[in-house]
PADO-942235 format. One record per residue: x, y, z of N, C-alpha, C, O in turn. Coordinates in steps of 0.1 Angstrom, whole numbers, plus 5000, padded with zeros to 4 digits. Example, Ala and Ser with C-alpha at 12.3 -4.5 7.8 and 13.67 -1.06 7.14 Angstrom:
<nodes>
513249435078512349555078513249675078514249675085/512849785071513749895071512950005079513450115080/
</nodes>
This chain:
<nodes>
500649905004500250014999501150174993502350184990/500250254994500950354995501150445008500150495013/502250475012502950535023501550635024500850685015/501450655042500250835049501550925034502550905027/500251025038500151095030500651215043500251185055/501551375042500951445051500251495057499951605052/499551455068498051495075498151665073497251715066/499151725077499251855086498851965072498552085072/498851855059498551955045497451925044497151805041/495952045046494552015038494851935022495651965013/493751845022493851855008492551954996491451985000/492951984984492452044981491352064980490752174979/490551884980488951884981488451954990487352014992/489951924999487951945014488252105015487352165020/489152165012489252285013488252385006488152495010/487452314993486552324984485152294993484252374996/485252154995484352135001483652215016482452205020/484552275021484252425030483952505027483352575035/483952545012483152675005481552645000480952724992/480952525006480252524994478852624999478752705008/477852574991476552644993475652655001474652684993/475152645014473852595024472952715023472052735031/473052775014471852885018471452954999472153004990/470652935000469952944988470053034975470253014963/469853174984470253294981471553324979471853424973/472453244984474153294981474353254966474753324956/473953114968473453024956473253104944474253114936/472053164942471153264933471753354927471453414917/472853384938473453574937474753514933475353584925/475553404936476753384924476453314913477453284906/474753244908474453234892473453374890472353374885/473953444895473253624888471853644888471253754884/470753474893469553524892468953574908469153514919/468253664906466953794910466853644923466653524921/467053704933466653574947465253644958464953624970/464553714946462553764953462253644952462553554944/461753634960460453514970461053414962460853364951/461753404971463053244975462553164988462653044990/462053224994461953245013461153085010461652985013/460053075004459152995002460252834999459952735004/461152844993461352714986462752715001462752625008/463752815002464652755017464252725023464752625029/462752775026462052665040462452515040462752445050/462352465022462752335022464052245030464252135034/464752385031466252325042466052265053466852225062/464352265054464652205069464152105070464352035080/462952055055463451855052463851835052464051725058/465051905043466651785036467551945037467052045032/468651945043469352025044470252125032471352115038/470452155027471452235018472952215014473852265020/473152125002474952135006475552134991475552034984/476052294985476052234967478052304966478352424970/478652224962480152304962480252384954479452394945/480952444954481752594943481752514935480652504930/482552444930483152344913481852274908481952224897/481052264912479652204909479152334903478752344892/479352424915477652504907478552614897477952724894/479752594892480152664884480552604871481452604863/479352544871479052464859477652474852477152454841/477252504863475452594864475552704853476652744852/474752774844474352844838473852984839472653014837/475153104841474153254854473053254846473053204835/472053314853471453334849470053314845469153384843/470153144845468853054845468552934855469052834860/467452994856466552974872466352754866466452644872/466152774856466052644849467352544850467152434846/468252584853469452514847469352334854468952294865/469952254841468952134846470552094861470551984866/471452164863472252114875471352134886471152054895/470852294884470552364893468952304900468552284911/468652294891467052224896467752084901466752014901/468852004904468951874910468851894924467951834930/469551974930469952024941469052184949468952194961/468652254940467852404946467252334956467052214954/466952394966465452314979463852374972464052494971/462852354969461652414965460852374973461052294983/459752424968458352434979457252334979456252324986/458052234966457352134964457852024973456951944976/458852004978459151914990458151935002458351875012/457451985002456052005009455151925009454651865019/454951914995454351764992454151694993455051614989/452951634998452951425005451851404991450751464989/452251264978451151214973451951044978452951004984/450750984972450450834978451650774969452050794958/451850694982452950574972454450604976455450524975/454150734981455950784979456450814996456050924999/456850765001457550695012458950725020459950725013/459050745034460450735033461450655034462550705035/461350525033462150465028461850335021461550225025/462150425003461350324990462450224990462650174979/463150184998464050064998464349945005464849845003/463650015015463549905025464849895031465349785027/465649985039466750005036466850045058467849985063/466550065062466150155078466350025086466250035098/466549905082466549805093467849735088467549645080/468949745089470549695086470949555088470649535100/471449435083471949355091472649395106472449375118/473749455097474749555110474549725112473649745103/474649805115474549925114475550015102476550075106/475050005088475950095084476349965075477449975069/475649825074476249775065474749685060474149645070/474249655048473349595041473649485033474549515025/473249375031473149245030472149225025471349135030/472049325010470549285003470349174989469349114986/471849174984471949104975472848974978473649014986/473048864977473948704978475248744977476048734987/475748784966477248784967478148954969479348974970/477249054970477449154973477149254985476049304982/477649294995477649335001477949435003479149445001/477249575007477349795007477749775020477349695028/478549875023478849905033478750035033478750095022/478450095046477950305045479550355047479650425057/480350355043481750385046481850505053482550515062/480750625047481250765049479350785048478550735040/479050865058477550925057477451005055476251045053/478451095055477751265046478251225035478951125033/477751355023478351375010478551515007478151605014/479151524996479351664993478251754985478051874984/477351624978476451724977474751724977474451714965/473751734982472951674987471951714980471551824983/471251624967470751594954469251654964468951614976/468451734955466951724956466351574960465651564970/466651474951465751364945467151274957468151274951/467151224966468351134969467051034977466051074983/467350944976466250824978466350834997465550825006/467650844997468350845012468050965020468750975029/467151055018467451155021466951175036467151275044/465951055038465251025052465750925058465150865066/467550895053468250775061468350825075468350935080/468450705081468750675098470450755096471150665102/471250845092472450805090472750795106473350695109/472250875116472650915131473450785133474650775137/472350665130471950525138473750465126474950435130/473450475118474250375107476050475105476650455094/476650545114477350555112478150455117477950375126/479650475108480750355116482250425115482850465105/482750405134483450445136484650295130484050195126/486150295129487050165128486950035138487549945134/486550035143485749915161484849875144485349805134/483449935145482449895139483349835121483049725117/483949905117484449865105484849755105484649695094/485649685116486449595124485349445120485449335114/484249515125482749375130482549395113483249295109/482249455103482249445096483049315085482649215078/484349365090485549275080485449175086486149085079/484849125097484748985103483148915093483148795089/482049025092481048965087481348885076480948775075/482448945066482548965056483648825051483948775040/484148795069485448625068483948575069483548515059/482948585082482448505081480948465071480048405077/480848495060479948515049480948465033481448565026/481248325030482448325021481248325005481448264994/480548375008479248374997480048504991480548504980/480048614998480348764994482048774985483148744990/481848804977483048824966483248994964484049034957/482449064970482449204960481749314973480549324977/482949394976482249484984481649624976481949674965/481149654982480349794977480449894984479649884993/481350024985481150094996480550234989480850284979/479750264998478350354993478250495007479050535015/476750535006476750615016475950665018474950605012/475450785024476550885017477350875009477050804999/478650935010479750884999480550845002480750875014/481550764998482650705000483650755003484450735012/483550834990485450944987484951035001485851105005/483951045006483951145015484851165029484951265036/485750975032486650915042487850995035487851015023/488651045042490451035041490850965033490350855030/491951005028492750845011493450745023493550625019/494050815042494550705044493750625055494250515060/492350665058491550555060490850445049490550325049/490950545040490550415027491450355028491150235029/492750395026493950265024493950165032494050045029/493650235047493850065058492149955056491949845060/491450035047490249945050490749845039491049725040/490749945026491449785018492049705017491849605012/493249785026494449665035493349605037492749575027/492849565047492149485053491449375048491549255051/490549465033489649385023490649215019490449095017/491949325018492949255007493349125018494249045015/492749115026493248965040492348885041492348795049/491348925031489748865026489748735015489348755003/490048655016490648535005489548584995489948624983/488048565000486948534986486648664988485748704981/486848714994486748894986487648954971488848994972/487048974956488149014946487649114947488449194952/486349204945486349324935485849404947484949354953/486249524949486149634954485149754944485549764932/483849844949482749884941482850014953482850014966/482950124943483250264949481550304942481150254932/481150374948480150474944479850594949479350604961/479950704941480450844943480250944929480150954917/480051034943479551144929480251234938479551334935/480751254942482051334951482851344939482351444933/483551294933484351374917483651474906484351564901/482551454904481751524896481751664901482051764895/481151644921480751784918482551864924482851984922/483551744930484751804933486051784928487051744934/485851804915487451714907488251704915488451594912/488851724922490351714926490251614942491051614952/488951544940488651414950489451314941490251244947/489451304934490551174925492651284927493351344919/492551244942493651274940494751174938494651054940/495751224934497551084935497150954945496950834943/497151024951497050904966496150824968496250704971/494450914964493650764959494050734945494950794951/494350704933494250664923495050534925494650424921/496950564936497650454938497150384946497750274946/496350384955495250314968494750144950495250044945/493950204950493650194938494750044927494849924925/495050174924496250084919496849974922496749874915/497649974933498349904936497449794951497849774963/496249754944495349684951495749604945496149624934/495749434956494649314942493749294942493449174939/492549404944491249394943491149404927492149414920/489949384921489749454907488549564912487349534913/488949674915488349814909487249844900487449844888/486549854904485149994898484850074907484850054920/484350194899483950314908482750374897482750424885/482250354903480450384896480350544899480450604910/480150594889479550754893478650804889478250784878/477950894896476450954894476351034888476451124895/476151084875476351154867474851124860474551014856/474051244859472351254852472551364843471451424841/473851414834473451524823474751544823475451534833/475351574811476451594803476951694804477951694796/476851804809477251924814477551914830478251984837/476751794834478651764849479651744847480651744854/479551694831481251654828482451804821482451834809/483251854833483951914831485351854826485751744829/485951934819487451984821488151884835488851784833/487751914843488651884850488151734856489051654862/487351704856486951524861487451474845488351404846/487151494835487651434824489251384826489751284821/490051524836491651474838491551394848492251294848/490651404857491051284867490251154863490451044869/489751154856489151034851490750904844491050784845/491151004839492050934830493150904837493950824832/493350974856494050934865493650774868494350674871/492250794866491650714871491750544862491850424867/491650564850491850454842493350424844493550304849/494550494842495350454846495850384862497050354863/495350364868495450324885494050154878493650084887/493750144865493550004864491850024867491149934863/491450124873489950104873489250154863489650254856/487850054861487250064861485850144860485050134870/485350214848484450334855483150354849482850434841/482350264854480750274846479750434856480250504864/478750444852478050574859476250484858475950384852/475650564867474450544870473650634873473450674884/472950664859472150774865470750814870470450694874/469850874873468350884874467450964866467551074862/466650874863465750974849464751064859463751014865/465451244860464151284864463751394858464551444850/462451444859461351564850461951634848462751624857/462151714841461851844834463751794836464451894832/464351734838466251764839466451654828467251694819/466051544827467051444817466451344811466951244806/464651394813463351304807463451304793462251324789/464451294780463851354773465251264765466351254770/464851214749466151134737467651224740468851194739/467051334743468751414731468851454741469751524737/468851484755470051434771470551354769471751364766/469951224772470251094773471151074760472351084763/471051044747471851054739472851144741473651054743/473451264743474351334745475151334759476151384763/473751234766474951184783475951074778477251074779/474850954773475850854771477250874761478350814764/476950994746477850974743479451014752480550964754/478451174758479651274763480151134775481351104775/479351054786480150964790481450864780482550844784/480850834770482050764766483650864761484850844763/482750954755484151034752485450984765486350914763/484951064781485851054792486450934798487150914808/486050854790486050714799485450574803486050464803/483750584807483050594812481650534803481050594795/481450374808480350354799478950284812478950214822/478050384804476550414812476650254814477350174808/475250224830475350134836474050134840473250044836/473750204846472650214850471750334846472350434848/470550344842469350444839468150334854467750214853/467950424864467350424873465750504868465650614862/464650414873463550534876463650494887464150404893/462750654889462850764901462450674911461350614910/463150634923462450614935462250704946462750804951/460950624948459650714956459950734968459450654975/460650834974460550894983459651024990459251134985/459550985000458651145001459551245003460551275009/458651304994459251494993459751524979459751634975/460451384970460951444959459651404948460051334938/458451414948457351364935457851454927458051394916/457951524927458051604918459651604907459751674897/460251544909461151484902460551364890461151364879/459551284893458951154892458551114873457451124869/459251084869458751004858458250924853459050824853/456950894847455750794845456050684839456150694827/456350564845457050454841456550404821457250344814/455550444819455450454804456050554793456250554781/456150644804456950794793458650764796459450844793/459050664802460450624807460550524796461550544788/459950464794459350314785459950394776461150384773/459050514769459250564758460550654753460850654741/461250724762462550764758463050704754463350734742/463850554760463950444766463950364751464950334744/462750354748462850284733463550394720464250344712/463250524719464150584716465350634716465850724709/465850564728467650594730467950434724469150414723/467250334720467250194714468250214701469350174698/467150294696467850384678468350454673468750474662/468250534686469850644683471350604687472350654682/471050504699472650484707473050314702472250214703/474450324696474550184700474650084711474550144722/474749954713473749904723475049904734474549854745/476549944736477249944748476950064752477450134761/476150074747476350314749475450324758475350424765/474050154757472850194761472950134778473250024781/472650224787472550114802471750084803470950124795/471149974816470249944818469150024826469150104836/467749944817466250034827466549994838467349904835/466449984851466349994858465050004872464450114871/464649914882463550034889464549934898465149844894/464449984913464649934928463649864933462649934935/463449744936462749754951463149724963464149664964/462349774974462949714986462449554987461549504981/463549494998463249334998463449284979463849164979/463449324972464049214958465149134962465749154973/465449054954467249004953467949094942469149114940/467049114938467949244926467349364926466349384933/468149474914467249554908466249494897466549384892/465249544894464649524881464349534872463249584871/464849494863465049514850463349584844462249524847/463449704837462149724831462049684815462849734807/461049594812460849564803460149644792459049704796/460649664776459449764769458249714760457549794755/
</nodes>
């Protein structure tokens, strides 16, 4: 494994994280958008706090209240609306095998490595998740490692959260080194949005950890729109590719953001340009407070059917819905 970095030097990504917007009026002022009549929207921060890193805000179009990146993170009065079928735990995750560990699928285990996020997407299916009851310290991570040893059917560990890359590189290095000692673990999957919103998170130290590991590493990014792929992110992805990391993307179909054929085609094409393969296109998880993002399944099928006409097969993400308690994701048949 790599040598520990000098912990007295704060990484650039952590500095940028501290500069995140937490107030709607500050974000809109930065984007040169009028802050009149926003109090009703700002109130939604009581339901789910607001966090938007400045590098992500810089990708938004100044003056455009309908910018597709802004709409993903902007609190809205619509979050107070209640709708039948939209619940706080849409994927049935709140009661886990161990705090911070979800063993939903036979050969894979998901570990909530860090319960914080760099960005609070308003459609997040875990916006009501009891993170306080599922945050993990080193002692609990050791219990998770024992769980992996005791369940030989597990061959893949998924680091999730929150966002697992909120952990510092030395903490990640330690955990990866412990996973490597468990013979049945072959793959490490990292589900993250952090490099998208703060590209400097792709540090050389992180790349070295992944490159030097015996585990096959897959990083699954969360990118919903081509405008989220900055030149800085593209440069970071190149370093990950050089570290032998497989890059995949999962997106969520979101109403009035990416629920049209042209946007989805452009996203897949742009992903491939920067070395990412489309993996999943999720139908919206029906979480309470975010029903305004939902796309009807019939409309989703229409969009997906046209994507099949426009895109080669290797650029087609799988259209799926995740249903709590099911043994796998559910493919959506056309």
